[in-house]
N, C-alpha and C positions, 0 to 999 in steps of 0.2 A: 789598952790600944796604944793610947798616947805614949805610955811609957816605952812600949815596943818599939813604936817609931822613933823615938827619941833616941833609944839605944842603937837602933840602924843608923841614924844619922850620925850618932858620936863614933860608931865604929868605922863609918865611911870616912869621916873627917880624919879619923886617925891614919887611915891608909893614904900616904902621899903619892901612892902609885897611881898615875892618872888612867893608865890601861886598865887597871882593877875597876875603878869608878865607872869607866865607860862601858865596861863589859856588864856590869852589874845594872846600870840604869837600862840597858838594852833588855837585860833578861826581864826587869820590872815592866818595861814596856810590854814586851810580848805576852807576861803572865796577866797583866791587867787586860790587854785585848783579847786574850782567851777567855778570861772570866766574863768580859761584856759579851762576847760572842756566845758563850754559854746559856748566860741568863736571857739573851734575845731569842736564842733558839727555843728554850724551856717556855718562855713568855709566848712566842709563836705557837708552840704545841697546845699551851692552854687555851688560848684565842680559837684555835682550831677546833678543840673538844668541845668548849663551851658555847659555840655559836651555832 
């Protein structure tokens, strides 16, 4: 996982186009947000089922 992150950072550093970096970071934020929401939803379902 750490090596994959390092490769992504290297790939980003290699791109001098700021628009590309900006769009990628927005995509990352949206993805992270969706993952958090998904885990929250699943966690909520488990709480409802087990109480």
